[in-house]
N, C-alpha and C positions, 0 to 999 in steps of 0.2 A: 600516594599509597605507600605504606611501609612494607618491606619484604616480610615483616613479622605479622602483618595482618592475616587473619584466617581467610581461607578461600571462600568465595561466594558459591553456595551450593544450590544448584538448579535442579528442577524437575521439568521435564518436557511432557506436556499433555498432548498426546497425539504421536504415536510411535513412528509413523512414516516420516514425519518431518524431523524426527530426532536425529537421523543420520546426518542431515545437513548441519544441525546444531552442534553435534559433537565435533565435526570437522572444524567449525569456527572456534569452538571452545578450546580445542587443543592448540590452535594457532594463537591464542591469547594467554599463553603461559605467564607472561609478564603481569597480567592482571589477576592471576590466581582464581581461575574459574573452574569449577568441577561440576560435571553432570553426574548427579548421584541417584536420580530416579527417573523412570519413564512410566507413564500411565496411559493405558489404552483399554477400551472395552472389548477389543478383539483379541482373543487368545492367540490367533494366528500371527498377528502383528507383534505381540509380546514374545512369541516363540523366537522371532528373529534376533532378540536381544539376549538369549539365554547364555551366549558365550561371552558376555560382558559381566564378569562376577562382581565388579565394583559398583554396578548399577542395580538398585532395587527396582523390582517390577511391581506395578500396581494396576489393578483393574477398577479401583474405586477412587474417584477424585477426592472424596471426603478424607480418605486415608492420607493423601498427599497434604491436604490442608491441615490435618491434625498432626503432622510430623514436624516436631520442632527442629529437626536437623536440616530442613529445607528452607532456604532463605528466599527463593524466588521461583516463579513458575513461568515457563514459556508456553503460551497457548497456541497450539497448532491444530486445533479441532475445527469441525465444521463452522462456518462463519456465523450462523444464527445462534451459536452457543457462546460466542466470545464475550459479550457484555455481561451475562449472568455469571459466567465462570470467573471473569476478571473481578467483578464486585465481590464475589464470595472469597476470592484469594486475598483481596485487599483487607476485607474484614477479618480475615484470619492472620493478618500481619505479614503477608508475603508481598514482595515486589512482583510486578507483573510486566512481562514483555508479551504483547499480543500480536499475533498475525492480523493482517487486514481482513475485513474492516472491523472497526471498534464496536459499533452498535448498529442495529437495524431500525430502531425507533428513536424518536426524540426523547421520549421518557427514559429509555435506557441510557441515552447519552447524558442527560442531566444527572441520573443516579450514579453513573460512573464518575463524573466530575466530583460529585459530593463524596463518594467513597474514597477517592484519592485524597481529597482535602481532609477528611476525618482521620484517615489512617496514617497520614504522614509518610506513606511508602511511595516508592518511585513507580510510575506507570509510563510505559512507552509503547507506541504502536510501531511495529516492525515494517515500516514502509521502505523497503530496500531500494526502490527506484530513486529515492531522493539522494542516495549515496553513490550512484554510478558516476564515473569520472567526468563525462561531459556535463552532467547535471550540476555537479559541484563546481566545475570550471565556469559555467555560465553564472552560477550563484556569485562567485567571486567577481566576475566582470560586472554584474549588476551592482554589487556593493561598492565597486570602485568607479561607478558612474559611466561606464562605457556605453550603456544603452540609452542614457538620458532618461526622459520620462517614459514609463511603461504604459502602453496603450492596449495591447491585445496579447492573449496567450491561448494556446490550445493543447489538448492532450487526448490521446485515444488509446483505448484498450481493445484490440481486435485479435481474438484468439479462438480458433475453432475447438471448442471443448466438448463437442456433442458426444463423443464416446464416454466421457466422464459422467454423463447423465444417467447411465444404466449400469447395473451390475452384470456380472457374467451370466446370471440366470434371467436377465431381462427385466428385473425390477428397477424402480427408480432409486438412485442414490440421493443424498441430501441436495446435491446440485440439481438433480432432476426434479425433486420436490419443489425446490425454489423456483425453477422455471415454470412449473405447473401453476404456482400460486401467486407469484409476485410480478407485477408490471411496474418497473421502475428502472432507474439507472442503478443497477444492483451491485456494481463493483467499481466505484468511482475513484478510489484513492491512488491507484497506479497512475491514472491520468492527472488527477488534481494535485497530488502531493508535490511533485517538483514545481508545478506552476504556482501553487500557493506559496512555496518557499521563495521563488523568484520575486513574486509580487509583494512579499512582506505581510501576508495575511495573518491577522491577529497581532501584528506588531505595528506596522505603519499604514496598513490598509485593512479593510474588512469586507467579507462577502455580504452583499446587501439584499439582492433580489435574484431569484432563479426561476426558470421555466424549462419544461422538458417536453419533447415530442417523441412518439413511439411509432415505428413502422408496423406493417402487418407482420404476422407470424407465418413463416413458410419453411425455413431451413430445417428446423427440428422435425416437423412432420415428414418432410421429404426424406430425411435421414432415417427416421424410424420405420417408414414403409419399406425401405431397403434392408435395413439391418435387423428389424424386429417384426417381420411380417406376421408372426403368431400373436402379436399384441396390437390388433387393429385400432384400439383406442388411441395409441400413440401417434397414429397417422392422421388423426383428426385435428384440424387447426384449433377447434374450440377446446381441446384438451389442455392447451398450453396458454397461460396468461401472458407470459413474457414475450415481448416483441423481439424480432431479429436484431434490430438496432434501436437504441435509445440515444437521442441527441439532447444535450443539456446546455443551456446558456446561463451564464451568471454575470451580473453586473456588480462591480465593487463600489464601495463608498466614494472612491476617488474617480470613478468613471471609467475604469478599465473593463474590458469585456473578456470573458473566458468561454471558450467552446470545449465541450467534452463529448466524447462518443464512447459508448460501451457496446460491444458486439462480440459475444462469445459462442456464436453458433454458425456464422456464415462460412461458406466454403472458400477458404483462401489460406495460403501459407501463413504461419505465425511470424510476426515481427514484433519484438518486444517494445520498441520505442517509436512513437510518433508524436513529436512536439514542435511547437512554434513559440517564439517570443518576439514581440515587436516593440521597439522603443522609438524615440524620436531621432536617435543617432546610430542605432544598430539594430540588426535583426538576426535571429537564430532559427535554424530549421534542422530538425532531425527526421528525415523522411523514412518511409519504409520502401521495400522493393527487393529485388534479387540480391542474394548474398547478404552482406552486412553494410548497408549504406552508411557512409561516414557523416557525422554531424557537420553542418555548414554554418558559416557566419558571414555577415557583411557589416563592416565598421566604417562609419563616416571618416574620411580623411586618410584611410588606410587601404581599404578594399577597392577593387576596380570600379571606376565611375566615369561618367562623361564630363564634358567641360562645364556642365551645370552642377556637378556633384551628385547626379542621379545614378543610383546603383546600376551596374552593368554585369556584374558577375560575382558569384559566391567564392569564398575561400574555405578550405578545411579548418574547422575549429582547432584541430591539432597544431596548426601553424602558430597558434598563440599560447600553446601550453606553457612554454618557458616563462612567459610574462605573467600568466594568470593561473598557473597550477595551484590547485587548492592545497592548503597546508596538510590536510588529512592524507591526501594522496602522495604528497611529497614525502611525508614521514613514514607512511605505512604501506607503500605500494607493494612491497614484497609479500606482506601478509594477505593483502586483498587480491593478489594476482590470480590465485587459484580458487577464490570463493565464488559462490553462485550469484546470479543476478548482477553480473558486471562488477563484482566486488562488494555489492551492497550488503550481502549477508554478513560479511566480516565486519563492516563498519557499524551495522545495526547493533550487533552484540557488543562491540567495543564501546559504542556510545552509551548503551544501556548500563553496562558495568561501570563506566566512567562516571555517569551521573550518580549512581549509588555511592561509589567510593568517595566522590568529591562533594556530595551533599548539594547538588545543583539540579535544576530541571533538565531533562534530556532535550535534545534538539527537536524531537517530535513528542511534545507532551500531551497530556490528556485533553487539553482544550483544542489543540490541533487535530488530534485523533477524532474527537467528537464533531468538530466543525467539518472536516473533510468527509466523514462518514454520514453526516446529516443529509448529504445530497441524495442518498437513497430514499428516506421517507419524504423528503421535500419534493423529489421528482415524482414519487408515487402520488402525492397530493396534487401536484400540478397537472399530471396526465389525467387524473380522475376528474379534474375541473376543466377539461378541454384545453390543456396546455396553458392554463392561466399562470401569470406570475405569482410567486409566493415569496414572502419575506424569509430571509435567513436569520435565525436567532444569533445574537451576539453572545457566544458562550464564554467570552472573557468577563462578562458581567454576572452578578448574582442573578439567580433565576427570578423572574418577575412573579 
């Protein structure tokens, strides 16, 4: 990129998330990024931006799409809106950085892929968990053959979000409406994204078959009876379609197994990361628990083992940082150190801008975004059929 190149001018759609975006944008001055507009349907949210005179405020998304001074949009709106808003932006000639997930139906996913192809614009899903330092260190270790053949991986998103299901007045938010109406693995990409990158999904391996199981519904009615006693319908189990926990299994074309869990209502402290990766020569575990449990690794020929070479003890992953530090973290650690989601927010924006500037696909392109997001409609279909296995489409191929 030349220092004479004009800045990339962004609009953030969803004012609350814009604060995080502007922090990352200002740390990317070398890439010449400008936040020029914020759009939100809430006057109260826009009011918080009134002291930013260089930023234009919009309440109408169409006005953003029709503004020739805006090069790209960052979609930080309710999840069910992402696909349609992304498709509209691409058709208007804008680059798109979308918060997770990318689409809630297979049809939307195929339409999104087609919109990217026809527009020639850059689309990236902002799956920030893929850029956390331990995730990228494991990625490099996989690429250098440390793990041998990959056999199994797991990821979980367990986060008590029940207070986010209700407004201050006791009405349902968009998350609450989602819980009321959808029974599926409704938020899969934080769990699947890092795992899919490690396994080379859509590159050297492919998701083939998936099945999902749903628990009963109890945690949200329990919470509602306590916090919203004036809305007795919320305390009825039958009011809510979504289960407390949904468990998803996926088999890849090469025979690896993936376990995913989503639970955003059970009563437990939040822990961002719960991952496993198993190979023939190494294993990785990032557990949850009190404090901030450190990621662990066992490597054949290096880590503690008995006389037969059987593993006897974990080692901190950090012990191998010098040997396997990912180039992104080596070069940009200072910029990522204060960014949200373990530095992921910084790298997401840097990667998106870099892909636009360099005319290349981003690390998480539209096919990855749609593949990972497809677990939601596929899990819905599986649960509706008694947890039957369903085929995962190959989104790298033209639509049949």
